[in-house]
C-alpha positions as CSV (number, residue, x, y, z in Angstrom):
1,X,1.7,89.5,-40.5
2,X,-1.8,89.8,-39.1
3,X,-2.6,86.1,-40.7
4,X,0.5,85.2,-38.7
5,X,-1.1,86.5,-35.7
6,X,-4.8,85.2,-35.9
7,X,-3.1,81.7,-36.8
8,X,-1.3,81.5,-33.5
9,X,1.9,79.8,-34.5
10,X,-0.5,76.1,-35.7
11,X,-2.1,76.8,-31.5
12,X,-5.0,79.6,-32.5
13,X,-7.8,76.4,-31.7
14,X,-6.6,76.1,-28.5
15,X,-6.5,79.7,-28.1
16,X,-8.8,81.2,-28.6
17,X,-11.3,79.2,-26.9
18,X,-9.2,79.9,-24.2
19,X,-9.6,84.1,-24.7
20,X,-13.3,83.5,-25.6
21,X,-14.0,81.6,-21.8
22,X,-12.4,84.2,-19.7
23,X,-13.7,87.1,-21.8
24,X,-16.7,85.5,-20.4
25,X,-15.9,84.3,-17.3
26,X,-15.0,88.0,-16.1
27,X,-18.1,89.1,-18.0
28,X,-20.7,86.7,-15.4
29,X,-18.5,87.9,-12.4
30,X,-19.7,91.6,-13.0
31,X,-22.5,90.3,-13.8
32,X,-22.8,88.0,-11.0
33,X,-20.3,91.1,-8.6
34,X,-23.6,93.7,-9.9
35,X,-26.7,91.8,-9.7
36,X,-24.8,90.9,-5.6
37,X,-25.0,94.2,-4.5
38,X,-28.1,95.4,-6.6
39,X,-30.0,92.9,-4.5
40,X,-27.5,93.8,-1.0
41,X,-28.5,98.1,-1.6
42,X,-31.8,96.3,-0.9
43,X,-32.1,95.2,1.4
44,X,-30.5,97.5,3.3
45,X,-32.7,99.6,1.3
46,X,-35.6,98.0,3.1
47,X,-34.3,97.6,6.8
48,X,-33.8,101.1,7.0
49,X,-37.0,101.0,5.6
50,X,-38.5,99.0,8.5
51,X,-36.0,100.5,11.5
52,X,-37.4,104.3,10.6
53,X,-41.4,103.6,10.1
């Protein structure tokens, strides 16, 4: 039964790369969002530091 699941009815060579690319895209999206958040937070802190000497 598990062998049939992993083979995906003969379409495994198409399904698994699609799943892999989808997971890679989601991981990149999370990484990029966290990076943008950190940059925005740092920019806001710099702006506050400049506004309040």
